[in-house]
Backbone as numpy.savetxt, mean C-alpha at the origin, in Angstrom:
# Nx Ny Nz CAx CAy CAz Cx Cy Cz
27.73 -9.23 11.12 26.86 -8.03 11.12 27.75 -6.66 11.16
27.45 -5.76 10.22 28.26 -4.60 10.14 27.85 -3.55 11.38
28.61 -2.55 11.49 28.47 -1.59 12.53 27.03 -0.87 12.32
26.67 -0.53 11.17 25.37 0.11 10.91 24.19 -0.75 11.47
24.32 -2.06 11.02 23.33 -3.01 11.48 23.14 -3.19 12.92
24.30 -3.20 13.66 24.29 -3.36 15.02 23.76 -2.13 15.73
24.00 -0.99 15.12 23.47 0.39 15.56 21.99 0.31 15.53
21.47 -0.08 14.35 20.01 -0.04 14.19 19.31 -1.01 15.15
19.86 -2.15 15.38 19.29 -3.08 16.23 19.26 -2.53 17.72
20.42 -1.89 18.03 20.48 -1.24 19.31 19.39 -0.20 19.51
19.14 0.65 18.42 18.22 1.72 18.55 16.87 1.09 18.68
16.56 0.06 17.98 15.21 -0.48 17.97 14.92 -1.01 19.51
15.92 -1.78 19.92 15.80 -2.30 21.33 15.65 -1.21 22.30
16.36 -0.13 22.21 16.21 0.98 23.05 14.75 1.63 22.97
14.33 1.77 21.73 12.93 2.23 21.44 11.90 1.33 22.06
12.10 0.03 21.94 11.12 -0.93 22.56 11.06 -0.76 24.18
12.15 -0.61 24.73 12.26 -0.40 26.13 11.42 0.88 26.56
11.71 1.89 25.79 10.90 3.21 26.11 9.46 3.00 25.96
9.03 2.34 24.84 7.59 2.06 24.62 7.10 1.27 25.71
7.74 0.18 26.13 7.20 -0.64 27.27 7.06 0.18 28.59
8.01 0.99 28.86 7.91 1.79 29.99 6.88 2.74 29.94
6.58 3.42 28.79 5.50 4.40 28.76 4.07 3.70 28.84
3.96 2.54 28.20 2.76 1.76 28.36 2.53 1.29 29.81
3.51 1.08 30.55 3.53 0.55 31.78 3.01 1.68 32.77
3.40 2.94 32.29 3.06 4.10 33.08 1.63 4.59 32.66
0.88 3.99 31.75 -0.37 4.32 31.49 -0.62 5.14 30.20
0.42 5.33 29.39 0.26 6.00 28.11 -0.73 5.34 27.27
-1.50 6.15 26.51 -2.54 5.63 25.56 -1.88 5.07 24.36
-2.18 3.85 24.11 -1.40 3.09 22.94 -1.89 3.72 21.60
-3.10 4.39 21.53 -3.61 4.95 20.33 -3.46 6.45 20.26
-2.68 7.03 21.15 -2.59 8.44 21.17 -2.05 9.01 19.71
-2.43 10.10 19.25 -2.00 10.49 17.96 -1.59 11.89 17.86
-0.80 12.21 16.79 -0.34 13.53 16.57 -1.46 14.38 15.92
-1.08 15.62 15.68 -2.14 16.45 14.98 -2.48 15.89 13.56
-1.56 15.21 12.97 -1.80 14.60 11.67 -2.46 13.25 11.74
-2.78 12.81 12.98 -3.45 11.56 13.25 -2.62 10.37 13.21
-1.20 10.42 13.25 -0.33 9.34 13.29 -0.21 8.82 14.76
-0.34 7.50 14.85 -0.28 6.89 16.13 1.17 6.37 16.39
1.45 5.85 17.44 2.86 5.13 17.68 3.00 4.16 16.67
1.92 3.38 16.33 2.04 2.18 15.50 2.36 2.66 14.04
1.81 3.85 13.64 2.11 4.48 12.34 3.71 4.69 12.24
4.07 5.30 13.23 5.55 5.69 13.31 6.48 4.50 13.32
6.10 3.49 14.13 6.89 2.33 14.18 6.90 1.51 12.84
5.73 1.53 12.20 5.54 0.74 11.01 6.44 1.49 9.82
6.38 2.86 9.87 7.12 3.55 8.90 8.65 3.40 9.01
9.05 3.12 10.31 10.53 2.91 10.62 10.95 1.55 10.38
9.93 0.65 10.28 10.30 -0.78 10.16 10.74 -1.35 11.50
10.15 -0.85 12.56 10.62 -1.38 13.84 9.68 -2.59 14.32
10.15 -3.71 13.90 9.32 -4.90 14.14 8.91 -5.09 15.56
9.90 -4.99 16.42 9.71 -5.32 17.94 8.71 -4.32 18.48
8.84 -3.04 18.11 7.87 -2.00 18.67 6.60 -2.26 18.13
6.42 -2.63 16.86 5.10 -2.85 16.31 4.34 -4.04 17.05
5.20 -5.07 17.28 4.63 -6.19 18.08 4.16 -5.83 19.42
4.91 -4.96 20.05 4.58 -4.51 21.46 3.36 -3.81 21.44
3.24 -2.83 20.50 2.04 -2.01 20.51 0.76 -2.79 20.17
0.88 -3.76 19.10 -0.34 -4.49 18.74 -0.67 -5.38 19.99
0.24 -5.93 20.67 0.01 -6.86 21.78 -0.69 -6.02 22.87
-0.49 -4.75 22.86 -1.14 -3.86 24.00 -2.47 -3.17 23.40
-2.92 -3.76 22.27 -4.24 -3.26 21.79 -4.31 -2.19 20.88
-3.05 -1.90 20.24 -3.04 -0.68 19.16 -4.06 -1.05 17.98
-4.66 -0.04 17.53 -5.61 -0.21 16.44 -4.75 -0.33 15.12
-4.81 -1.50 14.55 -4.01 -1.82 13.39 -4.51 -1.08 12.18
-5.78 -0.72 12.20 -6.42 -0.03 11.05 -6.66 1.48 11.28
-5.98 2.12 12.31 -6.09 3.48 12.51 -5.63 4.31 11.32
-6.40 5.24 10.93 -6.04 6.06 9.68 -5.71 7.52 10.10
-4.68 8.04 9.56 -4.24 9.34 9.80 -5.25 10.26 9.13
-5.00 11.71 9.25 -5.90 12.72 8.70 -5.97 12.43 7.20
-4.86 12.07 6.49 -4.85 11.73 5.01 -5.16 10.41 4.72
-5.56 9.55 5.70 -6.00 8.27 5.30 -4.97 7.11 5.38
-3.65 7.43 5.86 -2.62 6.49 5.89 -2.88 5.57 7.07
-2.68 4.25 6.73 -2.63 3.25 7.89 -1.32 2.75 8.07
-0.98 2.09 9.21 0.19 1.53 9.60 0.72 0.65 8.46
-0.26 -0.25 7.97 0.11 -1.12 6.77 0.51 -0.34 5.48
-0.10 0.70 5.17 0.22 1.44 4.11 1.66 2.03 4.20
2.00 2.56 5.44 3.25 3.12 5.64 4.48 2.01 5.56
4.14 0.80 6.15 5.13 -0.25 6.07 5.26 -0.78 4.60
4.20 -0.77 3.87 4.31 -1.17 2.44 5.04 -0.07 1.60
4.89 0.99 1.88 5.47 2.22 1.10 6.95 2.13 1.33
7.49 1.84 2.59 8.79 1.81 2.88 9.56 0.40 2.69
8.72 -0.60 2.21 9.23 -1.97 1.88 9.67 -2.68 3.08
8.95 -2.54 4.17 9.35 -3.29 5.39 8.40 -4.64 5.47
9.07 -5.59 4.78 8.26 -6.88 4.66 7.89 -7.51 5.89
8.79 -7.53 6.91 8.39 -8.11 8.27 7.17 -7.48 8.92
7.12 -6.12 8.76 6.08 -5.43 9.43 4.74 -5.70 8.66
4.85 -5.69 7.32 3.54 -5.91 6.52 3.12 -7.25 6.86
3.98 -8.23 6.82 3.51 -9.58 7.10 2.85 -9.81 8.52
3.49 -9.05 9.56 2.87 -9.24 10.79 1.49 -8.45 10.90
1.39 -7.31 10.28 0.14 -6.56 10.28 -0.86 -7.36 9.59
-0.55 -8.04 8.44 -1.57 -8.70 7.82 -2.13 -9.97 8.48
-1.27 -10.56 9.38 -1.76 -11.60 10.18 -2.48 -11.09 11.51
-2.60 -9.70 11.62 -3.13 -9.26 12.84 -4.30 -8.38 12.45
-5.00 -8.71 11.45 -6.31 -8.13 10.98 -6.15 -6.68 10.29
-5.03 -6.44 9.71 -4.98 -5.10 9.00 -5.87 -5.19 7.76
-6.45 -4.19 7.49 -7.35 -4.13 6.34 -6.68 -3.46 5.12
-6.23 -4.23 4.19 -5.54 -3.59 3.14 -6.37 -2.86 2.05
-7.73 -3.01 2.33 -8.67 -2.26 1.34 -8.81 -0.76 1.75
-8.28 -0.49 2.94 -8.46 1.01 3.38 -7.50 1.87 2.63
-8.00 2.90 2.00 -7.34 3.74 1.09 -7.05 5.22 1.70
-6.03 5.76 1.09 -5.77 7.23 1.59 -6.89 8.10 0.90
-6.76 9.39 1.14 -7.72 10.42 0.64 -7.59 10.39 -0.88
-6.37 9.95 -1.47 -6.23 10.10 -2.81 -6.78 8.72 -3.47
-7.08 7.77 -2.62 -7.50 6.53 -3.22 -6.45 5.51 -3.32
-5.38 5.73 -2.72 -4.15 4.77 -2.81 -4.28 3.82 -1.58
-4.09 2.43 -2.03 -4.12 1.39 -0.99 -2.68 0.96 -0.82
-2.46 0.09 0.22 -0.99 -0.37 0.34 -0.52 -1.08 -0.86
-1.36 -1.79 -1.60 -0.91 -2.42 -2.79 -0.53 -1.40 -3.84
-1.34 -0.35 -4.01 -1.08 0.71 -4.99 0.38 1.33 -4.69
0.55 1.60 -3.45 1.78 2.25 -3.24 2.98 1.39 -3.33
2.82 0.20 -3.02 3.95 -0.97 -3.18 4.24 -0.97 -4.69
3.27 -1.06 -5.56 3.46 -1.05 -7.00 4.12 0.20 -7.46
3.79 1.19 -6.97 4.36 2.56 -7.47 5.76 2.55 -7.05
6.18 2.02 -5.88 7.56 2.12 -5.46 8.44 0.96 -5.98
7.75 0.03 -6.71 8.44 -1.23 -7.21 8.88 -2.15 -6.26
8.09 -2.24 -5.17 8.37 -3.18 -4.01 7.73 -4.65 -4.46
8.31 -5.30 -5.28 7.62 -6.64 -5.76 7.24 -7.62 -4.72
8.26 -7.90 -3.67 7.93 -8.84 -2.70 6.70 -8.31 -1.85
6.61 -7.01 -1.57 5.43 -6.60 -0.86 4.11 -6.73 -1.71
4.23 -6.41 -2.97 3.11 -6.62 -3.89 2.69 -8.12 -3.77
3.50 -9.05 -3.88 3.19 -10.46 -3.96 2.55 -10.85 -2.60
3.12 -10.31 -1.41 2.67 -10.65 -0.15 1.27 -9.99 0.12
1.00 -8.90 -0.32 -0.42 -8.29 -0.31 -1.39 -9.09 -1.05
-1.01 -9.35 -2.32 -1.99 -10.21 -3.16 -2.15 -11.61 -2.55
-1.24 -12.19 -1.94 -1.38 -13.56 -1.36 -2.44 -13.45 -0.11
-2.46 -12.31 0.42 -3.38 -12.16 1.57 -4.63 -11.32 1.25
-4.87 -11.12 0.06 -6.17 -10.54 -0.28 -7.26 -11.53 -0.44
-7.66 -12.22 0.65 -8.67 -13.21 0.62 -10.12 -12.67 0.31
-10.33 -11.41 0.30 -11.78 -10.91 -0.07 -11.77 -10.36 -1.36
-10.58 -10.09 -2.01 -10.56 -9.53 -3.31 -11.20 -8.16 -3.40
-10.87 -7.44 -2.34 -11.40 -6.14 -2.27 -10.36 -5.00 -2.25
-9.10 -5.36 -2.62 -8.15 -4.37 -2.80 -8.45 -3.48 -3.97
-8.41 -2.10 -3.58 -9.13 -1.04 -4.42 -8.11 -0.55 -5.44
-8.56 0.29 -6.27 -7.74 0.98 -7.24 -6.77 1.89 -6.47
-5.74 2.35 -7.28 -5.49 2.17 -8.76 -4.32 1.32 -9.04
-4.23 0.14 -8.42 -3.04 -0.85 -8.72 -2.82 -1.19 -10.04
-3.78 -1.62 -10.78 -3.55 -1.92 -12.17 -3.33 -0.70 -12.99
-3.90 0.36 -12.64 -3.77 1.67 -13.40 -2.36 2.05 -13.33
-1.73 1.89 -12.07 -0.31 2.31 -11.78 0.58 1.38 -12.69
0.42 0.20 -12.73 1.13 -0.71 -13.58 1.07 -0.33 -15.08
-0.22 0.06 -15.46 -0.42 0.58 -16.89 0.42 1.85 -17.13
0.38 2.67 -16.21 1.10 4.04 -16.35 2.63 3.77 -16.49
3.13 2.77 -15.67 4.48 2.51 -15.64 5.01 1.48 -16.80
4.09 0.94 -17.54 4.26 -0.05 -18.53 4.94 -1.23 -17.88
4.53 -1.54 -16.60 5.08 -2.63 -15.88 4.21 -4.04 -16.13
4.70 -4.72 -17.18 3.97 -5.94 -17.48 4.09 -6.97 -16.55
5.17 -6.95 -15.67 5.37 -8.07 -14.74 4.38 -7.90 -13.59
4.20 -6.64 -13.16 3.23 -6.39 -12.06 1.87 -6.48 -12.54
1.55 -6.14 -13.83 0.23 -6.35 -14.28 -0.27 -7.72 -14.44
0.80 -8.56 -14.92 0.53 -9.99 -14.98 0.25 -10.59 -13.65
0.94 -10.18 -12.75 0.78 -10.74 -11.27 -0.65 -10.36 -10.80
-1.06 -9.10 -11.10 -2.38 -8.60 -10.74 -3.48 -9.33 -11.49
-3.36 -9.54 -12.72 -4.32 -10.20 -13.54 -4.38 -11.74 -13.25
-3.38 -12.32 -12.69 -3.39 -13.70 -12.31 -4.20 -13.80 -10.98
-4.31 -12.80 -10.33 -5.08 -12.79 -9.12 -6.51 -12.10 -9.38
-6.98 -12.47 -10.55 -8.34 -12.12 -10.85 -8.75 -10.66 -10.89
-7.71 -9.77 -11.11 -8.00 -8.26 -11.18 -8.72 -8.18 -12.59
-9.76 -7.55 -12.54 -10.62 -7.24 -13.72 -9.83 -6.20 -14.72
-9.51 -6.64 -15.93 -8.84 -5.72 -16.84 -9.51 -4.41 -17.16
-10.88 -4.47 -16.95 -11.69 -3.38 -17.26 -12.08 -2.57 -16.10
-11.38 -2.85 -14.88 -11.66 -2.20 -13.77 -11.54 -0.63 -13.96
-12.43 0.17 -13.40 -12.42 1.64 -13.69 -11.98 2.41 -12.47
-11.39 3.47 -12.66 -11.06 4.55 -11.60 -12.34 5.21 -11.26
-12.32 6.17 -10.27 -13.50 6.96 -9.87 -14.05 7.69 -10.96
-13.23 8.09 -12.00 -13.67 8.92 -13.08 -13.91 8.11 -14.33
-13.81 6.77 -14.28 -14.41 5.92 -15.35 -13.26 5.50 -16.25
-12.00 5.70 -15.87 -10.80 5.29 -16.76 -10.46 3.87 -16.45
-10.25 3.07 -17.59 -9.64 1.67 -17.36 -8.21 1.82 -17.49
-7.56 0.68 -17.04 -6.08 0.59 -17.24 -5.70 0.84 -18.74
-6.49 0.31 -19.71 -6.13 0.47 -21.11 -6.16 1.94 -21.56
-7.14 2.72 -20.85 -7.14 4.12 -21.28 -5.73 4.81 -20.80
-5.34 4.42 -19.61 -4.07 4.96 -19.06 -2.92 4.51 -19.96
-2.79 3.20 -20.27 -1.77 2.73 -21.13 -1.76 3.46 -22.50
-2.93 3.70 -23.09 -2.99 4.42 -24.37 -2.58 5.95 -24.19
-2.88 6.49 -23.09 -2.63 7.91 -22.83 -1.00 8.16 -22.78
-0.35 7.12 -22.20 1.18 7.23 -22.10 1.77 6.61 -23.17
1.14 5.94 -24.09 1.79 5.25 -25.21 2.59 4.08 -24.83
2.04 3.49 -23.87 2.70 2.18 -23.49 2.04 0.92 -24.03
2.68 0.52 -25.20 2.29 -0.45 -25.99 2.34 -1.85 -25.41
3.37 -2.12 -24.61 3.54 -3.38 -23.98 2.38 -3.80 -23.09
2.10 -2.83 -22.20 1.07 -3.11 -21.21 -0.30 -3.10 -21.85
-0.46 -2.23 -22.95 -1.71 -2.16 -23.69 -1.95 -3.54 -24.34
-0.97 -4.12 -24.98 -1.15 -5.46 -25.59 -1.56 -6.51 -24.63
-0.83 -6.51 -23.42 -1.11 -7.45 -22.41 -2.57 -7.33 -21.90
-3.07 -6.07 -21.67 -4.39 -5.95 -21.28 -5.49 -6.37 -22.25
-5.12 -6.18 -23.57 -6.18 -6.62 -24.60 -6.11 -8.09 -24.63
-4.97 -8.76 -24.48 -4.92 -10.21 -24.58 -5.74 -10.85 -23.29
-5.72 -10.09 -22.21 -6.43 -10.65 -21.01 -7.93 -10.13 -21.00
-8.38 -9.52 -22.08 -9.78 -9.25 -22.23 -10.20 -7.78 -22.03
-9.24 -6.92 -22.09 -9.67 -5.54 -21.97 -10.42 -5.07 -23.05
-11.54 -4.25 -22.80 -12.44 -3.86 -23.85 -11.87 -2.64 -24.61
-11.55 -2.77 -25.85 -11.01 -1.62 -26.60 -11.98 -0.55 -26.82
-13.23 -0.78 -26.68 -14.29 0.00 -26.94 -15.04 0.70 -25.72
-14.31 0.54 -24.59 -14.84 0.91 -23.32 -14.96 2.39 -23.31
-16.13 2.98 -22.99 -16.31 4.42 -23.06 -16.14 4.99 -21.68
-15.46 6.06 -21.48 -15.35 6.78 -20.22 -16.64 7.36 -19.87
-17.14 7.16 -18.71 -18.31 7.74 -18.27 -18.43 9.28 -18.23
-17.32 9.68 -17.84 -17.17 11.18 -17.60 -15.66 11.63 -17.84
-15.37 12.22 -18.97 -14.02 12.57 -19.14 -13.48 13.43 -18.06
-12.29 13.14 -17.52 -11.77 13.87 -16.42 -10.27 14.07 -16.64
-9.97 15.19 -17.27 -8.61 15.50 -17.68 -7.66 15.78 -16.44
-8.36 16.18 -15.27 -7.62 16.42 -14.09 -7.04 15.08 -13.60
-7.76 14.02 -13.68 -7.22 12.71 -13.05 -6.15 12.35 -13.93
-6.29 12.35 -15.30 -5.19 11.91 -16.26 -4.02 12.60 -15.91
-4.09 13.97 -15.58 -2.96 14.74 -15.24 -2.30 14.42 -13.97
-3.13 13.96 -13.01 -2.59 13.45 -11.63 -1.87 12.25 -11.85
-2.49 11.31 -12.61 -1.82 10.05 -12.76 -0.48 10.24 -13.55
-0.41 11.19 -14.31 0.85 11.46 -15.07 2.00 11.90 -14.10
1.56 12.48 -13.00 2.55 13.06 -12.04 2.92 12.03 -11.02
2.17 11.01 -10.85 2.46 9.98 -9.69 3.76 9.29 -10.00
């Protein structure tokens, strides 16, 4: 183990001792900041497996959402903390909860290119309720590998965003021929009409 690794472990052990002492003294496990972040949010963001375990064992709300809708699972997925993601999924974390922008843990993992997190989330999606824009993000990035993984898990190739765009619309908008061809092969409707044209969303997707 290198010096940095040893330092990180020391810091996490120290943090876990502080958390245990605070809880012993009666600190509220779900106390939050002005932005709505709880201790579990912060520990998940930092990838502190031990602290996450302590907090959950003391009753922390694994599905607490910040003001912007972030959950501990979302934060762990965003930062590629596989151990924390796995633990939270086995302790009733709801991966269908989305941010105010409609992003789920799966969506942000796709956006960041965290393939192992994507696979882990899909494996644990027992209800098939993971929401948009996962496939749309893959279409925007021309990421055929991620799209194939999503489609293998029964993701509808014609699934629409809030404004009615399908992944094929997004692929066409960005000129991503590889993903467009894959979507068509998987049954994407080339004649799908957008219910309501929304240039604002297309522009937002382009900046993500």
